[in-house]
N, C-alpha and C positions, 0 to 999 in steps of 0.2 A: 328615495322618497317612499313613505309608507302608502299603502293603498288608500284610496279615498273612502271615507266612511259613509255609509248610507245615512241620509238625513234622519235625525232623530227628533222627537217632539217632547217638550217638557210635559211632565205629568203632575197631576194633583191627586192625592189620595192613592198613588200607585198606578193610575191610569193616565193615558195620554190626554193632554189638554191644550193642544196646539192646532196647527193648520191641517194636520193629517188625521184628525179624529174620525173614528168610525163607530164609536160607542160612547154612551154617556157615562162619565165617571161618577162614583160616589164621592161626595165632598167630605173632607175631614176638617178638623179644627186645628189651626196652628196658632200658638200663643193666645188661645181663647178669644180670637177675634174673627169676624166674618172674612171669608176668603172668596176670591173669584171662583166661578164655577162654569161648567159648560152646559148650556141648555140646548144647543144645537151642534151637530157635528161641524167642527172647524171654527166655531165662534166662541171666543172667550168673553165673558161678561164681567163687569165690575161689580163690587159688593153692593152698589146702589141700584143694580139692575140694568144700568145703561150698557149698551154694546159699543165697544171701541171700534173705530174704523179699521179695516184690515188692508190698508193700502199696499199696492204692489211696489216693486223696486223703483219704478220711475214716476209714480203719480204724484209725488210730493214736489217735484221740480227741484231745480238747483238751490243750494243754500249758499249765500254769500260767505266765503271763508273769513272775510274781515269786514264786518258790518260797520257802517258809519257810527262813531261813538262820540257822544257829547264830551266836551273837555272835562266836565265834572263827574262823569260816570265812573263807577267803581266796579272792579271785577274781582271776585273772590279768588285768592291764590293761596290756599292753605299748604303749608310745607313745614318741615323741621328746620327752622332757621337758626336754632341755637345748639343743635347736636345732642339733645337729650332724648331722642327717639320718640318724641311726641310731636304731632302736628300742631303748629301754632296757627292762630287766626290771623289772616292777612288780607288786605285789599290793595289792589293796584289801581291808581286813577289814571285816566287817559291823559291827564296833564303831566304824568311821569312821577308821581309820588307813591312810595311804598309804605303802607301802614301795617305794623306788626304788633300783635298782642301775644306775648309769650305764654305758653302753657305753664311754664315752671313757676311763675308767681301768681297763677290764677288768672282766669279770663275776666276782663272787665274794663280795660282801658288800653289805649295804644301805647306800647313801650317804645316804639321806634317810628319816626316819620322821616323817611329818606327820600329827598327830592332829586331831581335831575336824572330820572330813570325812564324817560319816555323817548319816543321817536314817532315820526309821522305814520299813522295807521298801525301802530305797533300792537303786537299780541304778547301778553306776558307768558313766559315759559320757564318759571323757576324750576330748578332741578340741581342735582349734585353733579356739576360738570368737572369738578376737581376732586381728586381722591386724597387731598391733603387733610381733610377732616370730614366729619359726618354732617356738616351743615349744608343746607340748600343755598345755592348761589342765586342772586338776582339776575334775571335775564329777560330780554324781549326779542322777538323776531318781527321783521317787517316784510311785506309782500315784495319789496324790491330785492329781497334775498340777503339782508343783513341780519346777523345774529350778535346781539350785544350781551356781554357777560360781566358781572361784577362779582368777583370771588369773595366768599365769606372768610377765607383763610387770612386775608390781609385787611379785613374790616370792610364793611359796606361803605361806599362813599362815591365812587365813580366807576365808569366802565374800565375794566382791565383789558378786555379783548373785544375786538369787533371783527367778526368773520364775515366775509362777503361771498356771494356766489351761490346762495341757498334759496334760489327762486325756482318756481315751476308754475305752469299755467294753473291759476286758481288754487294754489297750494294752501295747505294748512300745516302748521308745525306739529310733529309727532315725536318729540324727543323721548329717548328711553335707552336703557342699557341693552343693546341688541347683541353684544358680543360677550357679556358677562365679565367685563373688565372692572366693574365697580364704579363706572362713571357714565353719565348720560351722553349718548351720541347725538349728533345733530342729524335730524331727519325731517323730511316733509313728504306729504302725500298730495299728488295733483288731482285735479278733477277728472282727468282721463284714466285714473286708476293706477298710476305709477307711484311706487314707494321708493324714495331715495334715502340712503343711509350713509353717513360719513362717520367712521369709527374714530373715537377720541384716542384710542390706544396707539394708533399709528400716526397721530399728529394732525388730524383734521386737514388732510391734504387734497381731498376730493371724494367723490362718491365711491364707496366700496361696494354698495349694493344698489342695483336698479332693478326693482321687482315690478314687473308689469302685471296687468290683469287683476287689480285689487278693487274691482267694482266700479260703478259709475259715480257721477257727482253727487247723487243723493245718499250714497252709502256713508255710514258713520265710521270713522277710524276708531278702533278699540284695541290698541296694542296693550299687551300685558303678558306676564309670565304664567301661562296656563298649565305648564307641566312642571313647574318648580325647579328648573335647571339653572336659574339665575340669569336667564336671558329673556329679553322681551320678544314675544312672538308677534308677527304681523297678523293683524286681525281686523275685520270689519263686521258691522251688522247692517243688513239691508232693511229698507222700510217694509219689505215683505215678511220680516221676522226671522230671517236666516242669519245665523252667526257663523262666520267663516274664520278658520284659524290655519295659519301657515307657521308651523313650529320651527324655531331656530335650530333645533338639534340636528336636522337633516338638510339644512340649507334652504334658502328661499328660492324656489324654482318658479319661473314666470308662469302665471295662469294656472297653477296647480295648488289646490287647497288640501291640506292633510285631513281636515275635519270640517264637517258642515252639520249644523244643528238647526232644525226648523222649529217654529212655534214660539219665538222669542219676541212677541209683541207686534204692534202695529205701527203705523207711520208717526203717531204723536207721542210715543214713549221715548224716554231718554235712556240710552245705555249707560250704566254706571258700574262697569267692571272693577272689582277690587278683591282683596283677600279678606272676606268677612268671617272666616272660621279659623284663621291663623295657621293654615297648613302650608304657607309659602307658595300657594298657587292661586291665580286669579280665578274668581268665580263669575259665572255668567249672571248678570243682574240688570234689571231694567226698572225704571221708575215711571209710573203713569202720571198724567196731569192731575189726577184726583188724589195724589199723595200715597198711593200704594206702591210698595217696593216688592219685586219678585226676585228671590235669591235662589240660585241653583248652585249648590256647593260642589266643587270638583271632587271632594273626597268620597262622596256618597255614590259609589259604584259608577263614577263618571257622570257626565252631564246628561240630563234628560228628565229631571224631576224638580219641580218647585219645592224646595225644602222649607222656606219661610216666606210668608207674604204679610209683612207688617203694613197696616193701613194708617191713614191720617198722619203721614210723615211728609208734609210739605205740599199742601194744595196751593194752586194759584201761581203767581209770578215769583217763584223762588228758584235758586240755582242749587242743584245737588252737589255737595262737597264731601263725599265720604273720605275718611282718612282715619288713621290711628291716633286719636287725640289723648289717650290715656296710657299708652305704652304697654298694652297687653298683647300686642302682636296681631290684633284683629281690627279690620276697618269698622269704624262706627258710622251709623247712618247720620247724616247731617245735611242741612240746607241753610242757605244764606240769602238774605235780601239786603237792601240798602240800610234797613233799620235793625235787623236782628240776625243772630247766628244761633241755630238750634242744633243740639247734639243729643243723640240717643246712643249711649254706650253699649257695646256688644256684650260686655261682661254681665249685665243684668238681664239680658234678653231685650229684644226690640219691642218694648211695650209702651213707650212714651218718652217724651223729651226729658232728659236728665239735666241738661244745661240750656239755659236761654240767656244769651248775652246781647244786651242792647248795644248797638254800634254807634259810637259818637262820631260826629263829623270829623 
């Protein structure tokens, strides 16, 4: 296990702009738009001058892992459902219907309406669980520990596999490719900070990894491939703004973090880690409630600097859904609501919405 890194703080304009500030930075201009700046040590301010709350790790209280969901509610679930390496627009309804709008023929209407894919209190977890092709499989997880999968390889229509025994106290599902086998492994994180992983490569026969000490119930699970080795790393972001990473390459040791980075937002931001620069490594990224996205690229001398801060990208009640919608290898900034899906492609710089897709019922 590598030595624990000292906490580092994101910088703006080359100077620190996080919780450990001791000097005022000079502001620079990114994408010719206003950026957050530091007007007091340790306090990041929004472009509109408001000061976000700097909540501690515990002050937000517990988040229900599976909230009560109306039967007609829709959850955005973008993924590559047809194997063309582009994320498709998709919604899963609490009544069990999967709506898919394929990127290949242009966004604008649902190409697929697949019913019968629900379960009590289910959470949608589409991923590539089968290595037979490049398409995402339809899947849901339930708090009772069941994992339902409908494989794309034989056509969507009904559950092909139902795995049981994947429950934990207050768990949330965190599937990912933790062993680099090219398939999503079944994984959950409990509210007491235990991360459980069952590798698909050995047949999904039981927990292969039980990693304790991954934060309290208010911490957000942020798994991703932060070092580009093809394996998902265990990661969380605390409400106090610290991003913790336990890399897969040296094994998941209980209560030991390989890296910690401070200054990554306050209690009301949403972590949206993804590969925004196409280097095959997950970048540390947060979205504020005012629509500002803060991106720290992994390739730029490691983490510690806000490289881009696009503003006006999803104010209000929208869900961030970053993904590669145009097959350029970079995550695009995107948000979805019940009525609209908005995408700003990375290829032209994050300067405004390139695609606005009205969502039909």
